[in-house]
C-alpha positions in Angstrom: 43.8 18.4 16.7 40.0 18.6 17.6 39.5 21.2 14.8 41.3 19.1 12.3 39.2 16.1 13.3 36.0 18.0 12.6 37.3 19.3 9.3 37.9 15.7 8.2 34.5 14.6 9.5 32.7 17.5 7.7 34.7 17.1 4.5 35.7 20.8 4.7 38.6 21.7 2.4 40.8 24.8 1.9 40.3 27.7 2.0 37.7 26.7 4.6 38.6 25.5 8.0 37.1 24.8 11.4 37.9 27.8 13.7 36.4 26.4 16.9 33.9 23.9 18.4 31.5 24.6 21.2 29.0 22.3 23.0 26.1 23.8 24.9 25.3 21.3 27.6 22.0 23.0 28.5 20.6 22.9 25.0 22.6 19.8 24.1 23.7 21.4 20.8 27.1 21.3 19.1 28.1 24.5 17.2 31.1 24.4 14.8 32.5 27.7 13.7 33.7 27.6 10.1 35.9 30.4 8.5 38.1 30.9 5.5 41.8 31.7 5.3 42.5 35.5 5.3 43.3 36.8 1.8 41.3 34.1 0.0 39.7 35.0 -3.3 36.5 33.3 -4.6 35.0 32.6 -8.0 31.4 33.6 -8.8 29.1 31.6 -11.1 29.1 32.8 -14.6 32.2 34.9 -14.3 35.8 34.1 -15.0 38.5 34.4 -12.4 38.5 34.9 -8.7 37.4 38.0 -6.8 38.5 39.7 -3.6 36.4 39.6 -0.5 34.4 42.8 0.2 32.9 41.8 3.5 31.3 38.7 5.2 28.0 37.5 6.7 27.6 34.9 9.5 25.2 32.1 8.5 24.0 29.4 11.0 23.3 26.1 9.2 21.6 23.0 10.7 23.8 20.0 10.0 23.5 16.3 10.6 23.3 15.4 14.3 26.5 14.7 16.2 25.5 11.4 17.8 22.1 12.3 19.4 22.8 16.1 19.6 21.8 18.7 17.1 24.7 20.2 15.2 25.0 23.6 13.7 27.7 25.2 11.5 28.3 29.0 12.0 29.9 30.0 8.8 31.6 33.3 7.9 30.4 33.6 4.3 32.2 36.0 2.0 30.7 38.7 -0.3 32.9 39.5 -3.2 33.2 42.6 -5.3 32.7 41.9 -9.0 34.4 43.8 -12.0 31.2 45.7 -12.5 31.3 47.0 -9.0 28.4 44.9 -7.6 28.8 42.9 -4.4 27.6 39.3 -4.4 27.4 36.5 -1.8 29.5 33.4 -2.5 28.2 30.4 -0.5 30.2 27.2 0.1 29.2 24.2 -2.0 27.9 22.4 1.0 25.3 25.0 1.8 21.7 23.8 1.1 19.1 25.1 -1.2 17.1 26.6 1.7 18.5 29.2 4.0 19.6 27.6 7.3 20.6 24.1 6.3 23.5 22.2 4.9 23.1 20.0 1.8 23.6 16.9 3.9 20.9 17.8 6.3 18.5 18.5 3.4 19.5 15.1 1.9 18.5 13.4 5.1 15.1 15.2 5.1 14.5 14.1 1.5 15.5 10.5 2.2 13.1 10.3 5.2 10.3 12.0 3.3 10.3 9.2 0.8 9.5 6.7 3.5 7.1 8.6 5.8 4.7 11.6 6.2 6.1 15.1 6.7 4.8 15.1 10.3 6.9 12.0 11.1 10.0 13.5 9.5 9.5 16.8 11.4 9.4 14.8 14.7 12.6 12.9 13.9 14.7 15.9 12.9 13.1 18.4 15.3 11.8 20.8 12.7 8.3 22.2 12.0 6.1 20.6 9.4 6.3 23.7 7.3 10.1 23.7 7.2 10.2 20.0 6.1 7.6 20.8 3.5 9.6 23.8 2.3 12.8 21.7 1.8 11.0 19.0 -0.1 9.1 21.6 -2.2 12.3 23.3 -3.2 13.8 20.1 -4.6 10.6 19.2 -6.4 10.7 22.7 -8.0 14.3 22.1 -9.1 13.5 18.7 -10.5 10.5 20.0 -12.4 12.4 23.0 -13.8 15.0 20.6 -15.4 12.5 18.0 -16.5 12.9 16.9 -20.2 9.8 15.2 -21.6 10.9 15.1 -25.2 10.9 11.2 -25.2 7.5 10.7 -23.6 5.1 9.0 -26.0 3.1 6.5 -24.0 1.3 7.7 -20.8 -1.2 6.4 -18.3 -3.6 8.9 -16.7 -5.6 8.3 -13.6 -7.2 10.1 -10.7 -6.9 9.8 -7.0 -8.8 11.4 -4.1 -7.4 13.0 -1.0 -8.8 14.9 2.0 -11.2 12.1 2.7 -12.5 12.0 -0.9 -13.4 15.7 -1.1 -10.6 16.7 -3.5 -9.1 15.0 -6.5 -5.7 14.9 -8.2 -5.0 13.7 -11.8 -1.6 11.9 -12.3 0.1 11.3 -15.6 2.8 8.6 -15.7 5.3 7.8 -18.4 4.6 4.1 -19.1 8.0 3.3 -20.5 10.1 5.1 -17.8 7.6 4.0 -15.1 7.6 7.4 -13.4 5.1 10.1 -12.7 5.7 13.1 -14.9 2.7 15.4 -14.1 0.3 16.0 -11.3 -2.5 18.6 -11.2 -5.7 19.3 -9.2 -9.1 18.1 -10.5 -10.3 15.3 -12.8 -11.9 17.0 -15.7 -10.9 17.6 -19.3 -8.9 20.6 -18.3 -6.4 18.4 -16.6 -5.4 16.9 -20.0 -5.2 20.4 -21.4 -2.8 21.3 -18.6 -0.7 18.3 -19.3 -0.5 19.1 -23.0 0.7 22.7 -22.0 3.2 21.2 -19.6 4.7 19.1 -22.3 5.3 22.2 -24.4 7.2 23.8 -21.5 9.5 20.8 -21.0 10.9 20.1 -24.5 7.9 18.1 -25.7 4.8 18.5 -27.7 1.2 17.1 -27.4 1.6 15.5 -30.8 4.4 13.2 -29.6 2.0 11.3 -27.4 0.8 8.3 -29.4 -0.7 6.0 -26.7 -2.8 6.9 -23.6 -4.2 4.5 -21.0 -7.2 6.0 -19.1 -10.3 4.8 -17.3 -13.6 5.3 -19.0 -14.2 8.8 -17.7 -16.0 10.9 -20.3 -13.9 13.9 -19.2 -10.6 12.1 -19.8 -11.9 10.8 -23.2 -12.9 14.4 -24.2 -9.6 15.9 -23.0 -7.5 13.3 -24.8 -9.4 13.8 -28.0 -9.1 17.6 -27.9 -5.5 18.0 -26.6 -3.5 14.9 -27.5 -4.4 14.6 -31.2 -2.2 11.6 -32.1 -3.0 9.5 -29.1 -4.6 6.1 -29.4 -6.8 5.5 -26.3 -6.7 2.2 -24.4 -9.1 1.7 -21.5 -7.3 0.1 -18.6 -8.2 -3.5 -17.8 -9.2 -2.8 -14.2 -12.0 -0.4 -15.1 -13.2 -2.6 -18.0 -13.5 -5.6 -15.7 -15.2 -3.4 -13.0 -17.9 -2.3 -15.5 -18.3 -5.9 -16.8 -18.6 -7.2 -13.2 -21.2 -4.5 -12.4 -23.3 -5.5 -15.5 -23.0 -9.2 -14.5 -24.2 -8.5 -11.0 -27.1 -6.4 -12.4 -28.2 -9.4 -14.6 -27.9 -11.8 -11.6 -30.1 -9.6 -9.4 -32.8 -9.4 -12.1 -32.8 -13.1 -12.8 -32.6 -14.3 -9.2 -36.2 -13.0 -8.6 -37.4 -15.8 -10.9 -34.5 -18.2 -10.4 -33.8 -19.2 -6.7 -30.7 -21.1 -7.8 -28.9 -17.8 -8.3 -29.4 -16.6 -4.8 -26.1 -16.7 -2.8 -24.0 -16.9 -6.0 -22.9 -13.3 -6.1 -19.2 -13.9 -5.1 -19.1 -17.2 -7.0 -19.8 -15.2 -10.1 -17.6 -12.2 -9.3 -14.5 -13.9 -8.0 -11.8 -15.2 -10.3 -12.5 -18.9 -11.2 -9.1 -20.0 -10.0 -9.9 -18.6 -6.5 -13.1 -20.5 -6.0 -13.4 -23.4 -3.6 -14.7 -26.8 -4.7 -18.4 -26.1 -3.8 -18.4 -22.7 -5.6 -16.7 -24.2 -8.7 -19.3 -26.9 -8.8 -22.1 -24.4 -8.6 -20.5 -22.3 -11.4 -20.0 -25.2 -13.7 -23.6 -26.3 -13.2 -24.8 -22.8 -14.1 -22.6 -22.5 -17.2 -24.0 -25.7 -18.6 -27.3 -23.9 -18.9 -25.8 -20.9 -20.8 -28.4 -21.3 -23.6 -31.3 -20.7 -21.2 -29.8 -18.5 -18.4 -28.8 -14.9 -19.1 -26.6 -14.8 -16.0 -24.5 -17.7 -17.4 -24.1 -15.8 -20.7 -23.2 -12.6 -18.9 -20.5 -14.4 -17.0 -19.0 -15.8 -20.3 -19.1 -12.3 -21.8 -17.2 -10.9 -18.9 
């Protein structure tokens, strides 16, 4: 009855069955032995029919915890002899992508990794950081290998720093699908070249990209011009406003030397008008009434 209960809980179906269950009180670990019915035959991917078992291997797989205790499956996995005489391992469908885990355990790691750093995931599931990283990397590799970018036509390209600002990554996002489709190290024109090559490897072409949103980086402008020939460039609003604000503040600094009224008005000029308090708004309106004589007022209007 106990074995049948665990078969139902694990979702194990014939020819697989639970042979036995053991709980190690010292290690606080549950081990479930899984076997297959004697005389079973197994299919092999890419070949028709079912094949006789040649021999077996024992695999120990980390599974989801049983309450607060770690749970492991010890599975007798068959190796079958194929018509050409070769012998191949046939793993159950619930074995994970990495050796030593079930699919459900890997799914748990992936779910946690979406919400927290690898170090936190490692603490929760009692694995090393490197094993957590290996699981996530494997699924990223699988996703990238199957990526189809044939319908990507409008992209946004931006950079971000890591390692306390000493290293940079360039990210490319599909603006229509709202998802990141490419990431690479660096922030120079070669990053755009790498993206163009990546498109070619995933059912796309550089020519299909007709719209690109970037900051005002000369490297990005150069890269888009050289490697995305049909792309129309749009500078993103955030960077345009940032440049305009910098120019406005430069004018204010120059003018305040001769115009004491401008002192203390930095944030009044740089903040959105709808976020100003009454005193700041009054000062701004007074300044703008003098736009014909004050360069700072004209600079604010241009921005």
